[in-house]
C-alpha positions in Angstrom: 91.0 180.7 -21.4 91.9 177.0 -20.6 88.2 176.2 -20.7 87.7 177.9 -24.0 90.6 175.9 -25.5 89.2 172.7 -24.1 85.8 173.3 -25.6 87.4 174.2 -28.9 89.2 170.8 -29.1 86.2 168.9 -27.8 84.0 170.5 -30.5 86.7 169.7 -33.2 86.8 166.1 -32.0 83.1 165.7 -32.2 83.1 167.1 -35.7 85.5 164.4 -36.9 83.5 161.9 -39.0 83.0 158.5 -37.3 84.5 156.8 -40.3 87.7 158.8 -39.9 88.3 157.7 -36.3 90.8 154.9 -35.7 89.0 151.6 -35.7 90.6 148.7 -33.8 91.9 145.7 -35.8 90.4 142.4 -34.9 93.5 141.6 -32.8 93.3 144.8 -30.9 89.6 144.3 -30.2 89.9 140.7 -29.2 93.0 141.1 -27.1 95.0 138.4 -28.9 96.6 138.0 -32.3 94.1 136.9 -34.9 95.0 133.3 -35.9 96.5 132.5 -32.5 93.3 131.0 -31.2 89.7 130.4 -32.3 87.2 133.1 -31.5 83.9 132.2 -29.9 80.8 133.3 -31.8 79.7 136.0 -29.4 83.0 137.8 -29.6 82.8 137.7 -33.4 79.3 139.3 -33.2 80.7 141.9 -30.7 83.4 142.8 -33.2 81.0 143.3 -36.1 78.7 145.4 -33.8 81.7 147.4 -32.6 82.8 148.3 -36.2 79.3 149.3 -37.1 79.2 151.6 -34.1 82.5 153.2 -35.1 82.1 153.4 -38.9 79.5 155.1 -41.2 80.5 152.4 -43.8 78.9 149.5 -41.9 75.3 148.7 -40.9 74.8 145.7 -38.6 71.5 143.7 -38.7 70.4 140.7 -36.6 68.2 138.4 -38.7 67.5 135.5 -36.4 68.5 133.2 -33.6 69.7 129.6 -33.7 68.2 126.7 -31.8 70.9 127.3 -29.1 70.0 131.0 -28.9 73.0 132.3 -30.8 72.8 135.5 -32.9 72.4 135.3 -36.7 73.5 138.5 -38.3 74.7 140.2 -41.4 76.6 143.4 -41.9 76.2 145.7 -44.9 79.5 147.2 -45.9 79.8 150.1 -48.4 80.6 153.7 -48.8 79.0 156.2 -46.4 76.8 157.5 -49.2 75.6 154.0 -50.2 74.9 153.0 -46.6 72.7 156.1 -46.2 70.9 155.1 -49.4 70.8 151.4 -48.7 67.0 150.8 -49.1 66.8 152.7 -52.3 69.7 150.7 -53.7 68.0 147.4 -52.7 64.8 148.3 -54.4 66.5 149.5 -57.5 68.5 146.3 -57.7 65.4 144.1 -57.3 63.8 146.2 -60.1 66.3 144.6 -62.4 64.8 141.2 -61.4 61.2 142.4 -61.9 60.5 142.3 -58.2 60.2 146.0 -57.6 59.1 149.0 -59.7 61.7 151.7 -59.5 64.6 153.2 -61.5 66.8 150.2 -62.2 70.3 149.9 -60.6 73.1 150.1 -63.1 76.4 151.1 -61.4 76.6 149.4 -58.0 77.2 145.7 -57.5 75.9 143.5 -54.6 78.2 141.0 -53.1 77.3 138.5 -50.4 80.0 136.7 -48.5 78.9 133.7 -46.4 81.2 132.2 -43.8 81.4 129.1 -41.7 78.4 127.1 -42.9 80.2 124.1 -41.6 81.0 124.8 -38.0 84.4 123.0 -37.9 85.6 124.8 -41.0 86.3 127.6 -38.7 89.0 129.7 -40.3 86.6 131.6 -42.5 84.9 133.4 -39.6 88.3 134.5 -38.4 88.8 135.7 -42.0 85.5 137.5 -42.0 86.7 139.9 -39.2 89.9 140.7 -41.0 88.1 141.1 -44.3 85.6 143.6 -42.7 88.5 145.6 -41.3 90.4 145.7 -44.6 87.4 146.7 -46.6 86.7 149.8 -44.6 90.3 150.8 -44.3 92.9 150.0 -47.0 90.3 148.8 -49.5 87.6 151.4 -48.9 87.9 152.6 -52.6 86.1 149.3 -53.6 83.0 150.3 -51.6 82.0 153.2 -53.9 80.7 150.7 -56.4 79.8 147.8 -54.2 77.5 146.9 -51.3 79.1 143.9 -49.5 76.8 141.8 -47.3 78.8 139.7 -44.8 77.4 136.8 -42.8 80.3 135.9 -40.4 78.8 132.6 -39.3 75.9 130.8 -41.0 76.2 128.0 -38.4 77.1 129.5 -34.9 75.9 126.4 -33.0 78.2 124.1 -35.0 81.1 126.6 -34.8 80.9 127.0 -31.0 80.6 123.2 -30.6 83.9 122.9 -32.5 85.6 126.0 -30.9 84.7 125.1 -27.3 85.9 121.5 -27.8 89.1 122.6 -29.5 89.9 125.2 -26.8 89.5 122.4 -24.2 91.4 119.8 -26.1 94.4 121.8 -27.5 97.8 121.6 -25.8 99.6 124.7 -24.7 101.4 125.4 -27.0 99.3 123.6 -29.6 100.6 120.3 -30.9 100.9 120.1 -34.7 101.2 116.3 -34.8 98.1 114.9 -36.5 97.9 112.1 -33.9 97.3 114.6 -31.1 93.8 114.7 -29.6 93.2 118.3 -30.7 93.2 117.1 -34.3 90.5 114.4 -33.9 87.0 115.6 -33.0 84.6 113.4 -31.1 81.1 112.5 -32.4 79.2 114.3 -33.8 81.8 116.9 -34.7 81.3 120.6 -35.3 80.3 120.4 -39.0 76.5 120.3 -38.6 74.1 122.6 -36.8 72.2 121.9 -33.6 70.0 119.2 -35.3 73.1 117.8 -37.0 72.0 119.0 -40.4 74.5 119.9 -43.1 73.4 123.5 -43.8 75.2 123.5 -47.1 72.5 121.0 -48.3 69.6 123.0 -46.9 69.4 126.2 -49.0 66.6 124.8 -51.3 64.7 122.7 -48.7 65.0 125.3 -45.9 64.2 122.9 -43.1 66.4 124.5 -40.5 65.9 127.8 -38.6 69.2 129.2 -39.8 68.2 128.8 -43.5 64.7 130.0 -43.0 65.9 133.1 -41.2 68.7 133.8 -43.8 66.4 133.4 -46.8 64.2 136.2 -45.6 67.2 138.6 -45.9 68.7 136.9 -48.9 65.5 137.2 -51.0 65.4 140.9 -50.2 68.7 141.3 -51.9 69.4 138.5 -54.4 73.1 139.5 -54.8 75.1 139.6 -58.0 77.8 137.5 -56.5 77.6 135.0 -53.6 80.7 133.3 -52.1 80.4 130.3 -49.7 83.6 129.9 -47.7 84.6 126.3 -46.8 87.5 124.1 -45.8 88.6 120.7 -47.1 91.3 118.1 -46.3 94.6 119.4 -44.9 96.7 118.3 -47.9 94.7 120.0 -50.6 95.6 123.3 -52.2 93.1 126.2 -52.1 90.1 125.7 -54.5 88.2 128.5 -56.2 86.0 128.8 -59.3 85.5 128.0 -62.1 83.6 124.9 -61.1 83.7 121.5 -62.8 80.9 119.9 -64.9 78.0 119.2 -64.5 76.5 122.6 -64.6 72.8 122.9 -64.5 71.4 124.1 -67.8 69.8 127.2 -66.4 73.3 128.5 -65.7 74.1 131.2 -68.4 77.2 131.6 -70.5 77.8 134.9 -68.6 77.7 133.1 -65.2 80.1 130.5 -66.5 82.5 133.2 -67.9 82.5 135.6 -65.0 83.2 133.0 -62.3 86.3 132.2 -64.5 87.2 135.9 -64.5 86.9 136.0 -60.8 89.0 132.9 -60.5 91.8 134.5 -62.6 91.8 137.5 -60.4 92.1 135.3 -57.3 94.9 133.5 -59.1 96.8 136.7 -59.6 97.1 137.3 -55.9 97.9 133.7 -55.1 100.6 133.7 -57.8 102.1 136.8 -56.3 102.4 135.0 -52.9 103.4 131.6 -54.3 100.3 129.9 -52.9 99.0 126.7 -54.5 95.4 126.4 -55.8 93.3 124.4 -58.2 90.1 125.0 -60.2 87.7 123.1 -62.4 87.8 120.0 -60.2 85.6 118.2 -57.6 82.9 120.9 -57.1 80.1 121.0 -59.7 77.1 123.2 -60.0 74.1 120.9 -60.2 72.4 120.0 -56.9 70.2 123.1 -56.1 70.6 123.2 -52.3 74.2 124.3 -52.0 75.5 127.8 -51.1 76.8 128.2 -54.6 74.0 126.6 -56.7 71.0 128.1 -55.0 72.3 131.7 -55.4 73.3 130.8 -59.0 69.7 129.7 -59.8 68.6 133.1 -58.3 70.8 135.1 -60.8 74.1 135.3 -58.9 77.6 134.2 -59.7 77.6 131.5 -57.0 80.9 130.1 -55.9 82.5 127.8 -53.3 85.9 128.7 -52.0 87.7 125.8 -50.2 90.7 126.2 -48.0 92.7 123.3 -46.6 92.2 122.7 -43.0 88.8 121.5 -41.8 88.3 120.3 -38.2 91.5 118.4 -38.2 93.9 121.3 -38.7 93.4 123.1 -35.4 95.8 126.0 -34.8 98.5 124.2 -36.8 99.2 120.8 -38.3 102.0 119.2 -40.2 100.8 118.2 -43.7 102.0 115.2 -45.8 104.6 117.4 -47.5 106.2 118.2 -44.1 105.0 121.9 -44.1 102.9 123.3 -41.3 99.5 124.6 -42.1 98.5 127.3 -39.5 95.2 129.0 -38.8 96.8 132.3 -39.9 97.6 130.7 -43.3 94.0 129.6 -43.7 92.4 132.9 -42.7 94.7 135.0 -44.8 93.9 132.9 -47.9 90.2 133.4 -47.3 90.7 137.1 -46.7 92.6 137.4 -50.0 89.9 135.7 -52.1 87.1 137.7 -50.4 88.7 141.1 -51.2 89.7 139.9 -54.7 86.0 139.0 -55.4 84.8 142.4 -54.1 87.4 144.0 -56.4 86.0 142.2 -59.4 82.5 143.3 -58.5 83.5 146.9 -58.1 85.3 146.9 -61.5 82.4 145.2 -63.3 79.4 146.8 -61.6 77.7 147.9 -64.9 78.1 144.6 -66.6 76.9 142.7 -63.5 73.7 144.7 -63.5 73.1 144.3 -67.2 73.5 140.5 -67.1 71.5 140.2 -63.9 68.6 141.9 -65.6 69.0 139.5 -68.6 68.9 136.5 -66.3 65.5 137.3 -65.0 64.1 138.3 -68.4 65.4 135.5 -70.5 63.5 132.2 -70.1 62.8 129.7 -72.9 61.4 126.8 -70.9 60.1 123.6 -72.3 57.6 123.3 -69.4 55.7 126.5 -68.7 53.5 125.3 -65.9 53.4 122.5 -63.3 49.9 121.5 -62.3 49.7 119.4 -59.1 46.9 117.4 -57.5 47.0 116.0 -54.0 45.6 116.3 -50.5 45.3 119.6 -48.8 48.0 118.7 -46.4 50.5 117.8 -49.2 49.7 121.0 -51.1 50.0 123.1 -47.9 53.4 121.7 -47.1 54.6 122.6 -50.6 53.1 126.1 -50.4 55.1 126.6 -47.2 58.2 125.9 -49.2 57.2 128.1 -52.1 56.6 131.0 -49.6 60.1 130.6 -48.1 61.6 131.1 -51.6 59.0 133.8 -52.6 58.0 131.7 -55.6 54.6 132.7 -57.0 51.8 130.2 -57.4 48.1 129.9 -57.9 45.2 127.5 -58.5 43.9 126.1 -61.8 40.5 126.5 -63.3 38.5 123.4 -64.1 40.1 122.3 -67.3 42.0 119.5 -69.1 45.8 119.8 -69.0 48.3 117.7 -70.9 52.1 117.3 -70.8 54.6 115.2 -69.0 52.9 112.9 -66.5 55.2 112.3 -63.5 53.4 109.2 -62.4 53.5 107.5 -65.7 56.9 108.9 -66.7 55.6 109.8 -70.1 53.2 112.2 -71.9 49.7 112.2 -70.4 46.8 114.4 -69.3 44.5 115.0 -66.4 41.4 116.9 -65.5 42.5 119.8 -63.4 40.1 121.3 -60.8 40.0 124.6 -59.0 41.8 123.0 -56.0 44.9 122.1 -58.0 48.1 124.0 -57.4 49.9 125.6 -60.3 53.5 126.9 -60.4 54.6 128.5 -63.5 58.0 129.4 -64.9 56.5 132.6 -66.2 57.8 134.6 -63.2 61.0 136.3 -62.1 62.1 133.1 -60.3 61.3 130.9 -63.3 64.8 129.4 -63.5 64.6 128.4 -59.9 61.2 126.8 -60.5 62.6 124.8 -63.4 65.6 123.6 -61.4 63.4 122.5 -58.5 60.3 121.1 -60.4 61.6 119.6 -63.6 61.1 115.8 -63.8 64.8 115.1 -64.3 67.9 117.4 -64.3 70.0 117.2 -67.5 73.4 115.7 -66.7 76.4 116.8 -68.7 78.5 114.5 -66.6 77.7 111.6 -64.3 80.4 112.3 -61.8 78.8 114.7 -59.2 79.4 115.9 -55.7 75.9 115.1 -54.4 72.6 113.6 -55.4 71.4 113.9 -59.0 67.6 113.8 -58.4 65.3 115.9 -56.2 62.2 116.8 -58.3 59.7 118.5 -56.0 56.5 116.8 -57.3 58.1 113.4 -56.5 59.4 114.6 -53.1 55.9 115.9 -52.1 53.9 113.0 -53.5 51.8 115.1 -55.8 50.2 113.9 -59.1 51.7 116.3 -61.6 51.5 117.3 -65.2 54.3 119.5 -66.6 52.6 121.5 -69.3 54.3 123.0 -72.3 51.6 125.6 -72.3 51.0 128.3 -69.8 48.1 127.3 -67.5 46.0 130.1 -66.3 45.8 130.5 -62.6 43.7 132.3 -60.0 44.4 133.3 -56.4 42.7 131.6 -53.5 42.8 132.9 -49.9 43.6 130.5 -47.1 40.7 130.0 -44.8 41.3 129.0 -41.2 40.0 125.5 -40.2 36.8 125.7 -38.2 35.4 122.3 -37.2 31.9 122.2 -35.6 31.3 120.2 -32.4 28.8 117.4 -32.6 27.8 116.4 -29.1 25.7 113.5 -30.4 28.5 111.9 -32.3 29.5 108.4 -31.6 33.0 109.2 -32.7 35.1 111.7 -34.5 37.3 110.5 -37.4 40.4 111.9 -39.2 42.0 111.1 -42.5 45.4 109.4 -42.6 47.5 110.4 -45.7 50.2 112.8 -44.7 52.9 113.1 -42.1 51.0 116.1 -40.5 48.3 113.5 -39.6 50.9 111.9 -37.5 51.6 115.2 -35.8 47.9 115.3 -35.0 48.0 111.8 -33.6 51.0 112.6 -31.5 49.2 115.6 -30.0 46.1 113.4 -29.2 48.2 110.7 -27.5 50.0 113.3 -25.4 46.7 114.8 -24.3 45.7 111.3 -23.2 43.1 110.7 -25.8 42.5 107.1 -26.6 42.8 106.7 -30.4 42.0 103.9 -32.7 42.6 103.2 -36.3 40.8 100.9 -38.8 42.9 98.1 -40.2 40.3 97.5 -43.0 38.3 99.8 -45.3 34.9 100.6 -43.8 31.8 102.6 -44.5 30.0 104.0 -41.5 27.2 106.6 -41.3 27.7 107.1 -45.0 31.4 108.0 -44.6 34.2 106.3 -46.3 36.9 105.4 -43.8 40.0 104.0 -45.6 42.6 101.9 -43.9 44.5 103.9 -41.3 41.7 106.4 -40.6 41.9 107.6 -37.0 38.8 107.1 -34.8 38.3 108.8 -31.4 35.1 107.4 -29.8 33.2 109.2 -27.1 33.0 106.0 -25.0 36.8 105.6 -25.0 37.3 109.2 -23.8 35.0 109.7 -20.9 38.0 110.8 -18.9 38.4 113.9 -21.2 36.5 116.9 -19.7 34.7 118.9 -22.5 35.6 116.1 -24.9 34.0 117.7 -28.0 35.5 121.2 -27.4 39.0 120.0 -26.6 39.1 117.6 -29.6 37.7 120.2 -32.2 40.1 122.9 -30.9 43.0 120.5 -31.3 41.9 119.7 -34.8 41.5 123.4 -35.7 45.0 124.1 -34.3 46.5 121.4 -36.5 44.4 122.4 -39.6 42.7 119.0 -39.7 39.2 118.4 -40.8 37.0 116.2 -38.6 34.2 113.9 -39.6 31.7 112.3 -37.3 29.9 109.0 -37.2 26.6 108.3 -35.4 27.0 104.6 -34.6 29.5 101.8 -34.0 27.6 99.7 -36.6 29.2 99.9 -40.1 27.4 99.5 -43.4 30.5 97.7 -44.7 33.8 96.7 -43.2 34.4 96.1 -39.5 32.3 97.5 -36.7 33.9 99.6 -34.0 34.1 96.7 -31.6 36.0 94.6 -34.1 39.6 93.4 -33.5 40.3 95.2 -36.9 39.8 98.5 -35.1 42.9 98.7 -33.1 44.0 101.1 -30.4 47.2 103.1 -30.8 49.2 103.1 -27.6 51.6 105.8 -26.5 55.1 104.5 -27.3 58.3 104.8 -25.3 61.0 105.2 -28.0 64.7 104.8 -27.8 67.1 106.0 -30.6 70.8 105.1 -30.8 73.1 108.1 -31.0 76.9 108.3 -30.7 79.8 106.9 -32.7 77.9 103.9 -34.1 75.3 106.1 -35.7 75.6 108.5 -38.6 75.4 112.0 -37.1 73.4 113.2 -40.1 70.9 110.3 -39.8 70.5 110.7 -36.1 70.0 114.4 -36.6 67.2 113.8 -39.1 65.4 111.5 -36.6 66.0 113.9 -33.7 64.7 116.8 -35.8 61.7 114.8 -36.9 60.6 113.9 -33.4 61.1 117.4 -32.0 60.1 119.7 -34.8 57.6 117.7 -36.9 56.1 114.9 -34.9 56.5 116.7 -31.6 56.7 113.4 -29.7 59.1 112.3 -26.9 62.0 110.0 -27.3 65.2 109.0 -25.5 68.5 109.2 -27.2 71.1 106.7 -26.0 74.8 106.9 -26.9 76.0 103.7 -28.5 78.9 103.5 -26.1 76.4 103.5 -23.2 73.8 101.2 -24.7 73.0 97.8 -23.3 70.3 95.4 -24.4 69.2 95.3 -20.7 67.9 98.8 -21.2 65.4 97.7 -23.8 62.8 96.5 -21.2 62.1 100.2 -20.6 61.1 100.8 -24.2 58.6 99.7 -26.8 60.5 100.7 -29.9 64.3 100.9 -30.8 65.3 103.0 -33.8 68.7 102.4 -35.4 69.7 105.4 -37.6 71.9 104.8 -40.6 75.2 103.6 -39.2 77.4 100.6 -38.4 76.4 98.6 -35.3 78.8 95.7 -35.2 80.5 97.1 -32.2 77.2 97.5 -30.3 75.6 94.2 -31.1 77.9 91.2 -30.8 76.5 87.7 -31.0 75.1 87.6 -27.5 73.7 91.2 -27.7 72.0 90.3 -31.0 70.4 87.3 -29.4 69.2 89.5 -26.5 67.7 92.0 -29.1 65.9 89.2 -30.8 64.5 87.9 -27.5 63.2 91.4 -26.7 61.5 91.7 -30.1 59.8 88.3 -29.6 58.4 89.6 -26.3 56.7 92.5 -28.2 59.5 95.0 -29.0 59.9 96.8 -32.3 63.1 97.7 -34.1 63.2 100.2 -37.0 66.4 100.1 -39.0 67.3 102.8 -41.5 69.8 102.6 -44.4 73.1 100.8 -43.5 71.7 99.8 -40.1 70.0 97.0 -41.9 73.4 95.3 -42.5 73.2 94.3 -38.8 70.4 91.9 -39.6 71.3 90.7 -43.1 72.1 87.0 -43.1 71.6 86.6 -39.4 69.7 83.7 -38.0 66.1 84.6 -37.0 66.0 87.6 -39.3 64.6 87.4 -42.8 66.8 90.0 -44.4 69.4 88.8 -47.1 71.8 90.9 -49.1 71.5 90.6 -52.8 74.5 90.0 -55.0 74.1 90.8 -58.7 77.0 88.6 -60.0 78.0 85.0 -59.7 81.6 84.0 -59.1 82.4 83.8 -62.8 81.1 87.3 -63.4 83.1 88.4 -60.4 86.3 86.9 -61.8 85.7 88.5 -65.2 84.9 91.9 -63.6 88.1 91.8 -61.5 90.1 90.8 -64.6 88.6 93.6 -66.6 89.4 96.1 -63.9 93.1 95.4 -64.2 93.0 96.8 -67.8 91.1 100.0 -67.1 93.3 103.1 -67.8 94.3 105.0 -64.7 92.6 108.2 -65.7 89.4 106.3 -66.4 89.1 104.5 -63.1 86.9 107.2 -61.4 84.5 107.1 -64.3 84.5 103.3 -64.2 83.8 103.2 -60.4 80.8 105.5 -60.9 79.1 102.8 -63.0 78.8 100.8 -59.8 77.2 103.6 -57.9 73.9 105.4 -57.4 74.2 109.1 -56.7 70.8 109.9 -55.4 68.3 108.7 -58.0 64.5 108.4 -58.0 62.9 105.0 -58.6 59.2 104.1 -58.9 58.3 101.3 -56.5 55.3 99.0 -55.9 53.4 99.4 -52.7 51.3 96.9 -50.8 49.0 99.5 -49.3 46.9 96.9 -47.4 49.8 96.6 -44.9 49.8 99.0 -42.0 53.3 100.2 -42.9 51.8 101.7 -46.1 48.5 103.1 -44.8 47.7 106.4 -46.5 49.6 105.6 -49.7 48.5 104.5 -53.2 49.9 101.4 -54.9 53.1 103.2 -56.0 55.7 105.4 -54.4 58.7 107.3 -55.7 61.7 106.5 -53.5 65.0 108.4 -53.4 67.7 105.8 -53.5 71.1 107.0 -52.1 73.2 104.0 -52.7 73.5 100.6 -54.5 73.1 98.3 -51.4 70.2 96.0 -52.0 68.3 93.2 -50.3 66.2 90.3 -51.5 62.5 90.1 -50.8 61.7 88.7 -47.4 60.7 85.0 -47.7 58.4 85.0 -44.7 58.0 88.7 -44.0 56.0 91.5 -45.6 57.5 93.1 -48.6 55.5 96.3 -48.3 57.4 98.5 -50.7 59.5 96.8 -53.4 61.5 97.8 -56.5 60.6 95.8 -59.6 61.6 98.2 -62.4 65.3 98.9 -62.1 65.4 102.0 -64.3 65.4 105.4 -62.5 62.8 108.0 -63.4 65.3 110.7 -62.5 68.9 110.9 -61.6 72.0 108.8 -62.2 72.4 105.1 -61.5 75.5 103.3 -62.9 74.6 100.5 -65.3 76.4 97.9 -63.2 74.0 98.5 -60.3 70.8 98.1 -62.2 70.5 94.3 -62.5 71.2 94.1 -58.8 68.2 96.3 -58.0 65.6 94.3 -59.8 63.1 92.7 -57.4 64.6 94.2 -54.2 63.2 95.4 -50.9 62.7 99.1 -50.1 60.5 98.8 -46.9 59.5 95.6 -45.2 58.4 94.1 -41.9 59.6 90.9 -40.3 57.4 89.5 -37.6 59.2 87.9 -34.7 56.9 86.5 -32.0 54.8 89.4 -30.6 57.1 92.0 -32.1 58.6 93.0 -35.4 61.6 94.5 -37.2 61.0 97.2 -39.8 63.6 97.4 -42.5 63.8 100.8 -44.2 66.5 100.3 -46.9 65.9 103.8 -48.3 65.9 106.6 -45.8 62.5 108.3 -45.7 63.8 111.2 -43.5 66.8 112.1 -45.7 67.6 115.8 -45.1 63.9 116.1 -44.1 63.0 117.2 -47.6 61.5 114.0 -49.0 58.1 114.8 -47.5 56.2 112.0 -49.1 58.3 109.3 -47.3 57.7 110.5 -43.8 54.4 108.9 -43.3 56.1 105.5 -43.8 58.2 106.3 -40.7 55.1 107.4 -38.7 53.3 104.1 -39.8 56.4 102.2 -38.6 56.1 103.8 -35.2 52.3 103.6 -34.6 50.5 101.4 -37.1 52.7 98.3 -37.5 52.0 95.5 -35.0 51.3 97.9 -32.1 53.1 96.7 -29.0 50.8 95.7 -26.2 53.9 95.3 -24.0 53.5 96.7 -20.5 56.5 98.6 -19.1 
């Protein structure tokens, strides 16, 4: 009898739906009260997996892994019925965007909530756990009409960098005094990812593994609403939409209006609790690579939510008003707006679907097609980007196309060939194409939160016509590179016109090939070999076993075409034995890291060496650096930063002495201030006004109205604008370039031409071709240096005033950096 009763209750228990079983709160699962400490990433993942295992309303999915091997995941949260029908819902939803062919979705909304893109803005991941719990319990009614996709931490590496540091540094109990160590992070801080990239600026460029992995899932869903949870300074009230101008012109009236409706719903709950907030300030919707704008250009209501706190707040901190801001305060605010947003989605599902469908059907574009000419390497790099965003493309037929000529910055035409890449706005992602490819984004306001120019054809160095007519395209399959061996060749040669050629060079050097380049144009064996062409002679490489096989296999692997020459005697230009055919030596390279360097700039360089060039380097913390170390290196790279504390007078003299002996310095951005005006270096800052002008300007500033001062200050700034520059492509720093280059200028700092050095890239026309530059900066930009080389004894200093590695997306600038490493005055210094 007892056994029968036991079996009855066991059967009854097993028949209880999983969703009806009691699910632990985050606090119960973690073993501590949520908000009383920061949760390490793996425990967050454990909680999301646990809830999915206990509830039929949650599906857990791993979508990738970070550089430091942490899990990237999303959870789908909805009603049990919707979870069972998830794939059908996805396809029906994409049918509204013209990306699937099924019955279109009309009564379920898709909401994507992204947390912790900046690692030290850590409260949002804590909020994600509470939001998940509340959605499947007390707010489960909202899930009938919504599918909520939750990414609890976009940036796990940055988060754990912050959390691990904070848990080590915090007092017990925590100290809410802002002077305490626990409120002041060490370099580089937890904000960026492993490579110190700002992932909230990487959505469009997709250079980082986190972004690349996420986009594969994001593009399968294209949600109606996307929220990116952030934190800001400790004394700010909470921010939510609507955003401030400028809005990009592809943003529809509906998108503008509905973010306001969501904001009003958020305000309702904040008002009830007496919480402060603000809207319509600071955060615009222009730059396409944010977590609010990129989703917006893909049809969503994209929004940023900003809670006070950031890395400074810790578990609790006293604000300027004397009130304490705690981690619990921060996470409950984020939880409230998250659920409020889901509520608005559930209550407006039909309208969201209707307007989403309109977004992808409506498209009255001035430019219908972008036709692009360039080398195979440049086009292949752009194609890789298009594939990440699932943007359609094809190839032109041989025909004449006319429209806006990017090179000339006016109307023009060109003869297109069947090798020219064409991207059209006549596709579901036409609005995204317009935002990324248009020559210049229309600015409704000059005060913006980030750069104002990014046009893809300029960034990738492609000759482009934006046509007002739709240009017909055809598909072309990609053929694998197969280079033949030529055992009778005197030498193999490679072109030099793209950063990927630098990657090939790095691979050759590391496999101990001896590589040369021509310093002058030459013709040999009927082949044109422009300046910079790589030459690998058989005679130089007798030590390489199976020379022809190893070299051609390496070229095939790098998708590089080989040419061969039959003799060392050239029809024109230098012969192979000439001093103008120089050997490229393996370089030992040091890069300054640490507090003197911008973490973002150092990260860009680190990423470039490890992920693109694939070449070794040594990073040295600025606090540990000594000029006595330099004898172990050929090249020293100074990222954008401030180096006054590193190089005092004696250290600067020692640096100069090392350069004279054959060393090379490459200075990027503000690092050039170290050399400006210093004896022995040719760099001089440029001032655009004389003393009388200064006096008048100072006087005028006293009479500017208080509420106009921000707008007045912007007139002395450049917020990421593109300028056309003049290039001396006979200099090794510019090998592989034409006589012009479009540079992305990030600030108004400018330098005069070098009197005795080489002004390789210079700005003559001070008018930007795209983006905002305040009128007070323009005169100061005329006749200024962009990239130059100063020769000092046997060595040199390379000044890179503009940053060619910025966010790793300005692809056409990267070859300048490779040239600076390997082509300019190659060091013969023996270490």
